[in-house]
Structure formats: C-alpha cells, structure tokens
KOLNU-385026 format. One line per field, with one value per residue (C-alpha): x, y, z; residue number from 1. Coordinates in steps of 0.5 Angstrom, whole numbers, plus 2048, in hexadecimal, padded with zeros to 3 digits. Example, Ala and Ser with C-alpha at 12.3 -4.5 7.8 and 13.67 -1.06 7.14 Angstrom:
east <- 819, 81B .
north <- 7F7, 7FE .
up <- 810, 80E .
i <- 1, 2 .
end
This chain:
east <- 8C9, 8CB, 8C7, 8CA, 8CC, 8C9, 8C4, 8BE, 8B7, 8B3, 8AC, 8A6, 8A2, 8A5, 8A9, 8A5, 8A3, 8A7, 8AD, 8AC, 8AC, 8B3, 8B6, 8B4, 8B0, 8B6, 8BA, 8B6, 8B9, 8BF, 8C6, 8C7, 8CD, 8D1, 8D5, 8D7, 8D8, 8D1, 8CF, 8CD, 8CC, 8C7, 8C7, 8C2, 8BF, 8C0, 8C1, 8BA, 8BD, 8C0, 8C6, 8C6, 8C1, 8C0, 8C0, 8BF, 8B8, 8B8, 8BD, 8BA, 8BE, 8BB, 8BD, 8C1, 8C8, 8CB, 8CA, 8CC, 8CA, 8CD, 8CC, 8CD, 8D1, 8D3, 8D9, 8E0, 8E5, 8EC, 8ED, 8EB, 8ED, 8E6, 8E9, 8ED, 8EC, 8F0, 8ED, 8E6, 8E5, 8E1, 8DB, 8DA, 8E1, 8DF, 8D9, 8DA, 8E2, 8E3, 8DF, 8DF, 8DF, 8D7, 8D2, 8CC, 8C5, 8C1, 8BA, 8BC, 8BE, 8C5, 8C6, 8CD, 8CE, 8D5, 8D8, 8E0, 8DF, 8DB, 8D9, 8DA, 8DA, 8D9, 8DA, 8D3, 8D5, 8D8, 8DF, 8E2, 8E0, 8E3, 8E3, 8E4, 8E6, 8E3, 8E9, 8E6, 8E6, 8EB, 8ED, 8EB, 8F3, 8F1, 8F6, 8F2, 8EF, 8F4, 8F3, 8FA, 8F5, 8F0, 8F4, 8F8, 8F2, 8EF, 8F5, 8F7, 8F0, 8EF, 8F6, 8F7, 8F0, 8EA, 8E8, 8E2, 8E6, 8E9, 8E4, 8E2, 8EA, 8EC, 8E7, 8EB, 8F0, 8F3, 8F2, 8F5, 8F5, 8F2, 8F5, 8F5, 8EF, 8EC, 8ED, 8EB, 8EA, 8E9, 8E6, 8E8, 8E2, 8DB, 8D7, 8D1, 8D2, 8D9, 8DA, 8D5, 8D9, 8DF, 8DC, 8DB, 8E2, 8E4, 8EA, 8EF, 8F5, 8FB, 900, 8FD, 8FE, 904, 90A, 906, 903, 8FC, 8F9, 8FB, 8F6, 8F7, 8F4, 8F7, 8F2, 8F0, 8F0, 8EA, 8E6, 8E0, 8DB, 8DE, 8E4, 8E6, 8E6, 8E7, 8E9, 8E8, 8EB, 8E5, 8E0, 8DF, 8E0, 8DE, 8DD, 8DD, 8DA, 8DF, 8DD, 8E2, 8DF, 8E0, 8DA, 8D5, 8D2, 8D1, 8C9, 8CB, 8CD, 8C7, 8C3, 8C8, 8CD, 8CA, 8CC, 8D2, 8D4, 8D3, 8D6, 8D5, 8D6, 8D8, 8D4, 8D5, 8CE, 8C7, 8C5, 8CA, 8C9, 8C1, 8C2, 8C7, 8C1, 8BC, 8C1, 8C2, 8C9, 8C7, 8C3, 8C0, 8BE, 8BC, 8B7, 8B8, 8B2, 8AB, 8A9, 8AE, 8AC, 8A4, 8A6, 8AC, 8AC, 8A9, 8AF, 8AF, 8B3, 8AD, 8A7, 8AA, 8AB, 8B2, 8B3, 8AE, 8AD, 8AD, 8AC, 8AF, 8AD, 8B1, 8B0, 8B6, 8B7, 8B7, 8BE, 8C0, 8C0, 8C1, 8C5, 8CA, 8CD, 8D4, 8D5, 8DC, 8DA, 8D9, 8D3, 8CF, 8D1, 8CB, 8C5, 8C0, 8C4, 8C3, 8BC, 8BB, 8BE, 8B9, 8B3, 8B5, 8B5, 8AE, 8AE, 8A6, 8A7, 8AE, 8AB, 8A5, 8A9, 8AE, 8AA, 8A3, 8A3, 8A3, 8A8, 8A8, 8AD, 8B2, 8B0, 8B6, 8BC, 8B8, 8B1, 8AD, 8AF, 8AE, 8B4, 8B2, 8B1, 8AA, 8A6, 8A5, 8A9, 8AE, 8AB, 8AE, 8B4, 8B6, 8B5, 8B9, 8BF, 8BE, 8BD, 8C5, 8C6, 8C0, 8C4, 8C8, 8C3, 8BF, 8B8, 8B3, 8B8, 8B4, 8AE, 8AC, 8AE, 8AB, 8AE, 8AA, 8A4, 8A6, 8A1, 89F, 8A1, 8A8, 8A9, 8A7, 8A6, 8A5, 8AB, 8AF, 8AD, 8AF, 8B6, 8B7, 8B5, 8BA, 8BF, 8BE, 8BF, 8C5, 8C8, 8C7, 8C3, 8C1, 8C5, 8C5, 8C1, 8C7, 8C7, 8CD, 8CF, 8D0, 8D7, 8D4, 8D7, 8D2, 8CF, 8D2, 8D3, 8D4, 8D0, 8D4, 8D1, 8D4, 8D2, 8D1, 8CC, 8CC, 8C9, 8C2, 8C1, 8C3, 8C8, 8C3, 8BD, 8C2, 8C4, 8BC, 8BB, 8C1, 8BF, 8B8, 8BB, 8C0, 8BA, 8B6, 8BC, 8BC, 8B7, 8BB, 8C1, 8C5, 8C8, 8CC, 8D1, 8D0, 8D6, 8D6, 8DC, 8DD, 8DD, 8E4, 8E5, 8DE, 8E1, 8E7, 8E4, 8DE, 8E4, 8E7, 8E1, 8E3, 8DB, 8D6, 8D0, 8CF, 8CB, 8CB, 8C8, 8C9, 8C5, 8C3, 8C1, 8BC, 8C2, 8C6, 8CD, 8D4, 8D4, 8D0, 8D6, 8D9, 8D3, 8D2, 8D8, 8DD, 8E3, 8E0, 8E0, 8E8, 8E9, 8E9, 8E4, 8DF, 8D7, 8D7, 8D6, 8D2, 8D8, 8D4, 8D7, 8D1, 8D2, 8CB, 8CC, 8D2, 8CE, 8C8, 8CD, 8D0, 8C9, 8C7, 8CD, 8CD, 8C5, 8C3, 8BB, 8B7, 8B4, 8BB, 8BE, 8B7, 8B8, 8BF, 8BE, 8B8, 8BC, 8C1, 8BC, 8BA, 8C1, 8C3, 8BC, 8BC, 8C3, 8C1, 8C7, 8C3, 8BE, 8BA, 8B6, 8B2, 8B3, 8B0, 8AB, 8AE, 8B4, 8B2, 8B6, 8B5, 8B9, 8B9, 8B3, 8B8, 8BB, 8B7, 8B7, 8B4, 8AD, 8AF, 8B1, 8B6, 8B4, 8B9, 8B7, 8BB, 8C2, 8C9, 8C8, 8C2, 8C4, 8C7, 8C9, 8C2, 8C0, 8C1, 8C0, 8BB, 8BD, 8B9 .
north <- 8E0, 8DB, 8D8, 8DA, 8D4, 8D4, 8D6, 8DB, 8DC, 8D9, 8D6, 8D9, 8D6, 8D1, 8CB, 8C5, 8C0, 8BB, 8BF, 8C0, 8B9, 8B9, 8BE, 8BD, 8B7, 8B2, 8B5, 8B2, 8AB, 8A8, 8AA, 8A3, 89F, 89F, 898, 898, 89C, 89F, 8A3, 8A9, 8AD, 8B2, 8B7, 8B3, 8AC, 8A9, 8AB, 8AB, 8A7, 8A0, 89D, 89C, 8A1, 8A3, 8AA, 8B1, 8B2, 8B9, 8B7, 8B4, 8AE, 8AE, 8B6, 8B6, 8B8, 8BE, 8C6, 8CC, 8D0, 8D8, 8DB, 8E2, 8E4, 8EC, 8EF, 8EB, 8E6, 8E5, 8DE, 8D7, 8D5, 8D6, 8D2, 8D8, 8DF, 8E3, 8E5, 8E5, 8DE, 8DC, 8D9, 8D2, 8CF, 8CC, 8CA, 8C6, 8C4, 8C1, 8BC, 8BA, 8B3, 8B4, 8B8, 8BB, 8BA, 8C0, 8BC, 8BA, 8BF, 8BD, 8B6, 8B4, 8AE, 8AC, 8AF, 8AE, 8AA, 8A3, 8A2, 8A6, 8A3, 8A7, 8A6, 8A5, 8AB, 8AF, 8AF, 8AD, 8AC, 8A8, 8A8, 8A3, 8A6, 8A3, 8A0, 8A2, 8AA, 8AE, 8B5, 8B8, 8B7, 8AF, 8AF, 8AB, 8AF, 8AC, 8AC, 8B1, 8B6, 8B5, 8B6, 8BC, 8BF, 8BF, 8C1, 8C7, 8CA, 8C9, 8CD, 8D2, 8D2, 8D7, 8D8, 8D4, 8CE, 8CF, 8CE, 8C7, 8C5, 8C8, 8C3, 8BD, 8B9, 8B5, 8B3, 8AC, 8A7, 8A1, 89C, 89D, 8A1, 8A3, 8AA, 8AB, 8B1, 8B1, 8B7, 8BA, 8B9, 8B5, 8BA, 8B8, 8BD, 8BD, 8B6, 8B9, 8C0, 8BC, 8B8, 8BE, 8C1, 8C2, 8BD, 8C0, 8BD, 8BD, 8BD, 8C3, 8C8, 8C5, 8C9, 8CF, 8D5, 8D2, 8D9, 8DD, 8DE, 8DB, 8DA, 8D3, 8CF, 8C9, 8C2, 8BF, 8B8, 8BC, 8BB, 8C1, 8C4, 8CB, 8CC, 8D4, 8DA, 8E1, 8E4, 8E9, 8E7, 8E0, 8D9, 8D3, 8CC, 8C6, 8BF, 8BA, 8B4, 8AF, 8B2, 8AC, 8AC, 8AE, 8A7, 8A7, 8A7, 8AD, 8B1, 8AE, 8B3, 8B9, 8BD, 8BC, 8C2, 8C2, 8C9, 8CE, 8D5, 8DB, 8E2, 8E8, 8EE, 8F5, 8F5, 8F2, 8F6, 8F4, 8ED, 8EE, 8F1, 8EB, 8E6, 8EA, 8EA, 8E2, 8E3, 8E0, 8DA, 8DA, 8E1, 8E0, 8E6, 8E8, 8EE, 8EB, 8F2, 8F1, 8EA, 8EC, 8F2, 8F2, 8EC, 8EE, 8EE, 8EA, 8E4, 8E3, 8E5, 8E0, 8DA, 8DA, 8DA, 8D9, 8DA, 8D5, 8D6, 8D1, 8D0, 8CE, 8CC, 8CF, 8D5, 8DC, 8DD, 8E5, 8EA, 8F2, 8F7, 8F5, 8F9, 8F8, 8F8, 8F9, 900, 903, 907, 900, 8FD, 8FF, 8FA, 901, 904, 8FE, 8FD, 905, 903, 8FE, 902, 907, 902, 903, 8FC, 8FC, 902, 900, 8F9, 8FC, 901, 8FC, 8F6, 8F7, 8F4, 8ED, 8EA, 8E9, 8EC, 8E7, 8E7, 8E3, 8E0, 8D9, 8DB, 8D7, 8D1, 8CD, 8CF, 8D7, 8DA, 8DB, 8E0, 8E2, 8E0, 8DB, 8D4, 8CD, 8CB, 8D2, 8D6, 8D1, 8D2, 8D9, 8DA, 8DA, 8E0, 8E4, 8EA, 8EB, 8EA, 8F0, 8F1, 8EC, 8E6, 8E3, 8E7, 8E7, 8EC, 8EE, 8F3, 8FA, 8FA, 900, 905, 905, 90C, 90E, 910, 90C, 911, 90C, 909, 90F, 911, 90A, 90B, 912, 90F, 909, 90E, 913, 90D, 90B, 912, 915, 91B, 920, 926, 92B, 926, 921, 91B, 91C, 919, 91C, 91F, 921, 91C, 91A, 914, 912, 90C, 909, 904, 900, 8FD, 8F8, 8FC, 8F5, 8F2, 8EC, 8E5, 8E7, 8EE, 8F2, 8F8, 8FD, 8FA, 8FA, 901, 903, 900, 904, 90B, 90A, 908, 90E, 913, 910, 911, 919, 91A, 917, 91B, 916, 916, 910, 910, 90B, 908, 903, 8FF, 8F9, 8F2, 8F1, 8F7, 8F5, 8EE, 8F1, 8F6, 8F1, 8EC, 8F1, 8F3, 8FA, 8FD, 900, 8FE, 8F9, 8F4, 8EE, 8E7, 8E0, 8DA, 8D5, 8CE, 8C9, 8C6, 8CB, 8C9, 8CB, 8D0, 8D4, 8D6, 8D9, 8DD, 8DF, 8DD, 8E2, 8E0, 8E4, 8EA, 8EA, 8E4, 8E7, 8E4, 8E1, 8E2, 8E6, 8ED, 8F0, 8EE, 8EB, 8E8, 8E4, 8DF, 8DD, 8DC, 8D8, 8D4, 8D3, 8D0, 8CB, 8C9, 8C8, 8C4, 8BF, 8BE, 8B7, 8B8, 8BC, 8C0, 8C2, 8C4, 8C8, 8CB, 8CD, 8D0, 8D4, 8D7, 8D9, 8DC, 8E0, 8E2, 8E4, 8E8, 8EC, 8EE, 8F2, 8F2, 8F2, 8F6, 8F0, 8F1, 8EC, 8E5, 8E2, 8DC, 8D9, 8D9, 8DD, 8DA, 8DD, 8D8, 8D6, 8D2, 8CC, 8CB, 8C6, 8C4, 8BE, 8BE, 8BC, 8C2, 8C1, 8C4, 8C9, 8CB, 8CF, 8CE, 8CC, 8C5, 8C7, 8CC, 8CA, 8C3, 8C0, 8C4, 8C2, 8C5, 8C2, 8C2, 8C1 .
up <- 892, 896, 89C, 8A3, 8A8, 8AA, 8AA, 8A4, 8A3, 8A9, 8A9, 8AC, 8B2, 8B7, 8B4, 8B2, 8B7, 8B3, 8B3, 8BA, 8BB, 8B7, 8BB, 8C2, 8C3, 8C1, 8C6, 8CB, 8C8, 8CC, 8C8, 8C4, 8C6, 8C0, 8C1, 8BA, 8B4, 8B1, 8AB, 8AE, 8B5, 8B7, 8BD, 8C0, 8BF, 8B8, 8B1, 8AD, 8A8, 8A9, 8A6, 89F, 89D, 896, 896, 89A, 89A, 897, 891, 88B, 889, 882, 881, 87A, 87A, 876, 875, 878, 87E, 87F, 886, 888, 88E, 890, 891, 88F, 891, 892, 895, 894, 89B, 89F, 8A5, 8A7, 8AA, 8A5, 89E, 89B, 899, 892, 894, 892, 893, 89A, 897, 891, 891, 898, 89C, 8A3, 8A7, 8A7, 8A4, 8A7, 8A5, 8A4, 8A6, 8AD, 8B3, 8B3, 8B0, 8AC, 8A7, 8A5, 89F, 89F, 8A5, 8A4, 8AB, 8B2, 8B9, 8BF, 8C6, 8CA, 8CE, 8C8, 8CB, 8C4, 8BD, 8B8, 8B0, 8AB, 8A4, 89E, 89A, 894, 896, 891, 890, 889, 887, 888, 88F, 895, 89B, 8A0, 8A8, 8A8, 8A4, 8A9, 8AF, 8AB, 8A9, 8B0, 8B4, 8AF, 8AF, 8B6, 8B7, 8B1, 8AE, 8AF, 8B6, 8B5, 8B5, 8BB, 8C1, 8BF, 8BE, 8C5, 8C8, 8C4, 8C9, 8C3, 8BC, 8BA, 8B4, 8B5, 8B0, 8A9, 8A8, 8AF, 8B3, 8BA, 8BD, 8C5, 8C9, 8CF, 8D2, 8CF, 8CB, 8C7, 8C1, 8C0, 8BC, 8B8, 8B7, 8B6, 8B0, 8AC, 8AB, 8A4, 8A2, 89E, 89A, 89F, 899, 896, 89C, 8A1, 8A1, 89F, 8A4, 8A5, 8A8, 8A1, 89C, 896, 88F, 88E, 88C, 891, 890, 893, 893, 891, 88B, 888, 886, 885, 87D, 87D, 881, 87F, 886, 889, 883, 882, 884, 880, 883, 87E, 880, 881, 87D, 881, 888, 88C, 890, 88A, 88B, 892, 895, 898, 892, 88E, 88A, 88D, 889, 882, 87F, 87B, 87C, 882, 881, 886, 883, 887, 887, 88A, 88D, 88D, 888, 883, 885, 884, 87D, 87B, 87D, 879, 873, 874, 876, 87D, 87D, 884, 888, 88F, 891, 898, 898, 898, 895, 88F, 88E, 88D, 888, 885, 881, 87B, 876, 870, 873, 877, 873, 86D, 871, 871, 879, 87E, 885, 88B, 892, 897, 89E, 8A4, 8AB, 8AF, 8B4, 8B1, 8B4, 8B5, 8B0, 8B1, 8B4, 8B9, 8BE, 8C0, 8C8, 8C7, 8C6, 8CD, 8CA, 8C9, 8CF, 8D3, 8D1, 8D2, 8CD, 8C8, 8CA, 8C8, 8C1, 8C0, 8C2, 8BD, 8B8, 8B5, 8B2, 8B1, 8AC, 8A9, 8A7, 8A4, 8A0, 89D, 89E, 89D, 8A4, 8A1, 8A6, 8AD, 8B2, 8B6, 8BD, 8C0, 8BD, 8BD, 8BB, 8B6, 8BA, 8C0, 8C2, 8C3, 8CA, 8C9, 8CC, 8D4, 8DA, 8DA, 8DD, 8DF, 8DD, 8D9, 8DF, 8E3, 8DE, 8DF, 8E6, 8E8, 8E4, 8E5, 8E9, 8E2, 8DD, 8D9, 8DA, 8D7, 8D7, 8DC, 8DC, 8D5, 8CF, 8C9, 8C3, 8C3, 8BE, 8BA, 8B6, 8AF, 8AF, 8AE, 8B5, 8BB, 8C0, 8C6, 8C4, 8C4, 8CB, 8CD, 8CA, 8CD, 8D4, 8D3, 8D1, 8D7, 8DB, 8D8, 8D9, 8D2, 8D1, 8CB, 8CB, 8C6, 8C1, 8C2, 8C7, 8CC, 8D2, 8D9, 8D6, 8D0, 8CB, 8C6, 8C4, 8BE, 8BA, 8B3, 8AF, 8AB, 8A5, 89F, 899, 895, 89A, 89E, 89E, 89F, 89D, 897, 899, 896, 89B, 8A1, 89F, 89F, 8A6, 8A9, 8A5, 8A8, 8AF, 8AF, 8AE, 8B3, 8B8, 8B7, 8BC, 8C1, 8BF, 8BC, 8B5, 8B4, 8AE, 8A9, 8A5, 89F, 89D, 899, 89B, 89C, 8A0, 8A4, 8A5, 8A8, 8AD, 8AF, 8B1, 8B5, 8B8, 8B5, 8B5, 8BA, 8B6, 8B0, 8AD, 8B0, 8AD, 8B1, 8AF, 8B4, 8B3, 8B7, 8BA, 8BD, 8C1, 8C2, 8BD, 8C1, 8C5, 8BE, 8BD, 8C5, 8C9, 8CD, 8C9, 8C3, 8C7, 8C5, 8C0, 8B9, 8B4, 8B8, 8B7, 8BE, 8BB, 8C0, 8C5, 8CA, 8D1, 8D4, 8D9, 8D9, 8D1, 8D3, 8D8, 8D3, 8CD, 8D2, 8D4, 8CD, 8CB, 8D1, 8D1, 8D1, 8D0, 8CB, 8D1, 8D3, 8CC, 8CB, 8D1, 8D1, 8CA, 8CC, 8D2, 8CD, 8C8, 8CE, 8D0, 8C9, 8C7, 8CE, 8CD, 8C8, 8C4, 8BD, 8BA, 8B6, 8B0, 8AC, 8AA, 8A4, 8A4, 89E, 899, 893, 88D, 886, 881, 87A, 878, 876, 87D, 882, 889, 88C, 88F, 896, 899, 89F, 8A6, 8A6, 89F, 89B, 89F, 89D, 89A, 896, 891, 88C, 88F, 88E, 887, 880, 879, 874, 86D, 867 .
i <- 1, 2, 3, 4, 5, 6, 7, 8, 9, 10, 11, 12, 13, 14, 15, 16, 17, 18, 19, 20, 21, 22, 23, 24, 25, 26, 27, 28, 29, 30, 31, 32, 33, 34, 35, 36, 37, 38, 39, 40, 41, 42, 43, 44, 45, 46, 47, 48, 49, 50, 51, 52, 53, 54, 55, 56, 57, 58, 59, 60, 61, 62, 63, 64, 65, 66, 67, 68, 69, 70, 71, 72, 73, 74, 75, 76, 77, 78, 79, 80, 81, 82, 83, 84, 85, 86, 87, 88, 89, 90, 91, 92, 93, 94, 95, 96, 97, 98, 99, 100, 101, 102, 103, 104, 105, 106, 107, 108, 109, 110, 111, 112, 113, 114, 115, 116, 117, 118, 119, 120, 121, 122, 123, 124, 125, 126, 127, 128, 129, 130, 131, 132, 133, 134, 135, 136, 137, 138, 139, 140, 141, 142, 143, 144, 145, 146, 147, 148, 149, 150, 151, 152, 153, 154, 155, 156, 157, 158, 159, 160, 161, 162, 163, 164, 165, 166, 167, 168, 169, 170, 171, 172, 173, 174, 175, 176, 177, 178, 179, 180, 181, 182, 183, 184, 185, 186, 187, 188, 189, 190, 191, 192, 193, 194, 195, 196, 197, 198, 199, 200, 201, 202, 203, 204, 205, 206, 207, 208, 209, 210, 211, 212, 213, 214, 215, 216, 217, 218, 219, 220, 221, 222, 223, 224, 225, 226, 227, 228, 229, 230, 231, 232, 233, 234, 235, 236, 237, 238, 239, 240, 241, 242, 243, 244, 245, 246, 247, 248, 249, 250, 251, 252, 253, 254, 255, 256, 257, 258, 259, 260, 261, 262, 263, 264, 265, 266, 267, 268, 269, 270, 271, 272, 273, 274, 275, 276, 277, 278, 279, 280, 281, 282, 283, 284, 285, 286, 287, 288, 289, 290, 291, 292, 293, 294, 295, 296, 297, 298, 299, 300, 301, 302, 303, 304, 305, 306, 307, 308, 309, 310, 311, 312, 313, 314, 315, 316, 317, 318, 319, 320, 321, 322, 323, 324, 325, 326, 327, 328, 329, 330, 331, 332, 333, 334, 335, 336, 337, 338, 339, 340, 341, 342, 343, 344, 345, 346, 347, 348, 349, 350, 351, 352, 353, 354, 355, 356, 357, 358, 359, 360, 361, 362, 363, 364, 365, 366, 367, 368, 369, 370, 371, 372, 373, 374, 375, 376, 377, 378, 379, 380, 381, 382, 383, 384, 385, 386, 387, 388, 389, 390, 391, 392, 393, 394, 395, 396, 397, 398, 399, 400, 401, 402, 403, 404, 405, 406, 407, 408, 409, 410, 411, 412, 413, 414, 415, 416, 417, 418, 419, 420, 421, 422, 423, 424, 425, 426, 427, 428, 429, 430, 431, 432, 433, 434, 435, 436, 437, 438, 439, 440, 441, 442, 443, 444, 445, 446, 447, 448, 449, 450, 451, 452, 453, 454, 455, 456, 457, 458, 459, 460, 461, 462, 463, 464, 465, 466, 467, 468, 469, 470, 471, 472, 473, 474, 475, 476, 477, 478, 479, 480, 481, 482, 483, 484, 485, 486, 487, 488, 489, 490, 491, 492, 493, 494, 495, 496, 497, 498, 499, 500, 501, 502, 503, 504, 505, 506, 507, 508, 509, 510, 511, 512, 513, 514, 515, 516, 517, 518, 519, 520, 521, 522, 523, 524, 525, 526, 527, 528, 529, 530, 531, 532, 533, 534, 535, 536, 537, 538, 539, 540, 541, 542, 543, 544, 545, 546, 547, 548, 549, 550, 551, 552, 553, 554, 555, 556, 557, 558, 559, 560, 561, 562, 563, 564, 565, 566, 567, 568, 569, 570, 571, 572, 573, 574, 575, 576, 577, 578, 579, 580, 581, 582, 583, 584, 585, 586, 587, 588, 589, 590, 591, 592, 593, 594, 595, 596, 597, 598, 599, 600, 601, 602, 603, 604, 605, 606, 607, 608, 609, 610, 611, 612, 613, 614, 615, 616, 617, 618 .
end
C-alpha cells in the first residue's frame, strides 16, 4: 500500500530536540542572499548538505543493484496520467517515471537539491527563482530535457492539470527562458515558499502531449526522465516498472544508493484482505500493517515462521496529520459546530480503540499533534493569541480558551458523552421525537456515511467498516441511524472529488514544513472547486489568515505561532472525528529486502520505500 503525501504513521511524544532545531531553529537565521547559483535551497536557513556532498544520509551508496519488489494496491486504475483530475491513475507513474527540477530530502523539514536543474538562483526576497538545466538531462527515449519542455509543463499543469497545481501557478507572473538552459519564474509578489513549490513540478515531454486534450484520461505510457520506465500494464490489475540502465542521473551524488531495484511491480486487489493473503502466499513482498493488534497476533503464518519474511518497525518524527470521519459542512445538517461536536461526543474512541486495536495506538489530538507545531493544551497565549484575537467573535469555542477531545468510556456506551451530545443537539434545534432525532419541522436527522470498500492509504476497508459499524450503533440512543454506502475505488474518487457525500473517511498527512498547500486543504476555494482536499467544505477567514501568516513568517517564532494558531482553528472547527495514529510504520517484508540503517526524520515517507531499498542475492 502506498505512503500518503504526505503524510502515514507518526511518532509518539514530542519531536526530538534536534529535529525541532531543524524545523524551527534554523528559521531564525536570516534568509540567505543568493547572489549566485547554488546546489540547493531550504525553506529557512541553508541546506544541511554542502555542495559536492557524496550521497543522501539515508541512502546506502554500497547497496547492490538488481532484484524485484512487488507491492500491493487496493482497487484498480484506468489511467496513466496522475497529473489531471479525470481518471484513477496507477500509483507509481508520477514517482518512478517523471522527475522535477529539484528533489526533496526527507531528512530535513523542507530542503531541495538540484536534480534536472544543476543549480538554482533565488532573489533575496524570493520574488523570482531561476533554474539552470543539466546539459546531460535526458528523457528515457534519449531526447534532451529542454527549456521548452519545462515551460510547457509548468504552463500546462498550471492551467489544465489537477487543481492541486492551480493555486501556486496563479501566483506566477511570468515564466521565461534564460539563455539555452535557463528558466526564470517571476512571482506576482515575494513568497518564501513559492520557489520551493515550483521546483517540484513534474517535467513532461512536450512532444508527447502537445496537440492532445491534456485533461483527458489516458492509458498512453508517459515518456519521462526518471529512473524507471513502464514495462508492462494490465489495466486495473497491475503495472510494472523496470529500471532504466541508461538513466541519465544514475551517477549523480543525489541518486547514489537510490533506485537499486531492477523491477518494481504494483498489483491491484479487491480489498485489503486479498492483499494480505497475497503477501502470505509470497505473491507480494512488502506488507504495511496498519493495526497494532494484528501486528502482534496475526503474523504466525509459514512465510514468517520459516524466516522467508521479517517484521520491521520504521520510526518517524512527523506530525500526526488528521485521520477519521469527516463531516461535509456543505450539507446543512453539519453546518452547526454544535452538531459536529455532538457527533464527536458520540464517537467513543476509548472503547473503539481498545476493541479493534488493543488500545495500542494514541489518539490524534489535533492536526499537528506529535510535533512542536501542535496547538498544545490550555488557552492560546502570546503570538498565537494575538493572531487569533481579530477573529475571536467568529471562532468556535475552544479556539482561544483551549479544547480537548472527550475521553470516552471503556464501556460500549459513553453515557456522559450521550448526555452532552443530546444537550448540544437540543441547542442546535434537534430533539428526539418518537425515537428519531428531528428538527422543529419534523424532518429527520438523516445522512449517509460513504466508504471505499477497497480501503484507504492508512486503513484497511474492513477496519474502517468495523469502526463505522460501532459508531452507527453508538448513534442509536440519539435517534440517529446513518445509511452506510460502500462503493469501489473509482466511484469513490469520483464522488469525493465532487464532494458528493455527507460523511466519509478522511486522511490528510501533514509535514514539518506546512505552507501554501494548506490552502488546497482548507482554503475557501475548495468549497466549490472540485478535487481539492477541503472535503469538509470549511470557509474560515481565520484559517486563511493563519495560512497567510505562516507562509510570510520571517522567524521561527512567527512560523511556529502561525501553525499553532491554524491547528487551533482546524481542530476546534470540529470537522473531523479523529481516530488513532501509529508511532511507527509496521512493515513485513521478504527477508532478502533490505533498507539503510539511517532512517530519515520523515521515516517511511515517499522517497524511502522502494527508493532506498535493495535486494540481497546469494
């Protein structure tokens, strides 16, 4: 199963002091004046690795090459174009086939090193960024990566690509060639983060797509400059990538110890149960276990006991993100925060966690919990309070005063929670009439819980269904009986892109360097623009202001305060009923598959598996 952006399982406790220094302390350093091209850039301060570094710290430069890894994905796919809204794209195309001008290190909060670009130059106020392409950069068909390809890719993705590209592109004033190998982007206004974001756009081969409807879903195999090419496609069932022996960048220090495997194959299965059975049979060579209880009790099958597969736990030091049941406030019944709090009160996390997970994993307490960016306990103080003060009259209770999720009960019914929920519902105009919750006009409190039967990035479909089943039963004393609808992955993507649901499962990973992407997650444009991550439909001037403060922060204190204030706005908005998060990534894998001893601070994150892994052969 794939690793989400952003963001899967998270570490227990606070971020290590060294990481806090990386995440926040360097922010106090003045923004370097980049008077000449450099090898890398960081969101604050300087890159950790100097020019001429030997390899990334979490890569093994002595790793052997060769071998095969087989990974499992739920559902199916009908497209090989992950850069557009239409279709359900196969996982891996955007990871293994295409490249960007710069590459992110997953051992630093937000630092980029030159990939297709041999150097980058940034204005002192970050009003523009200029890249110089490596002359040796090539697509897999041997043709050079040109400035024309870069400009076409940026313009096309920014206007016709997936909505996730649009917001950043809208802040670009111009993109122009500079000499034979240079490209400069000028921004409408200075922006600390925008040079970083624009460094990560995939570069596509213009000649392949020009003249076509780029917005149309397609199974045409993309030509990229990345380390792998698409070798075989069985639509909806599997996709195989083979390492390109002529990859132009294979000898770059940035790539040393990465992309060691000859073959990467993704097989698609109906659901997580089928995926697990495939792993037990040796047909899939890596399994990411999301349940602590199953990890402890269900790995006694022959593949494991005979030593052909082993268990590994990969720690990380990143924020928990938010995972749980999201309420769509576009539906009027969820527009009132009191209703949403009532729904949270009725979710007895303590009982559910103990029943399904043995109580092993802690609960997500806020969007940035498990990090120095979290809202913390108690009332807002200092700069956080100052940021929130102008919005005090519009913020829900707890944003300034402090907020905590209900503790729940060890019993299946949390009677105190039911009483609190009932009182909140009555305040909001809902009362139980003849055993059913209704408003003053007699209309029932009715909604649908939409689920992907194939599961999600962080939870097996069966586990989500178990959680929802317990929750549905818990709602009965309140006179609520939701309708639960299970659909396949393609239908699920279509409906969630269109926000055609009342309540559904939601997963949003968050990093140690949140920035402008937060607008895609929580911005008001997402209320109506399809395909954003704003599934809850929130329209919060306070959230918009906190994001603005975050991306314009000049010091570590200002940045941290802005994120903590945003965390308060999001958490007390009560949009999501949060569940647990894992302190580690639990990976069962073939015994001959190995990974480096040095684990990056982001842990099992995009860029770690399968990029840093290798296969040992006898």
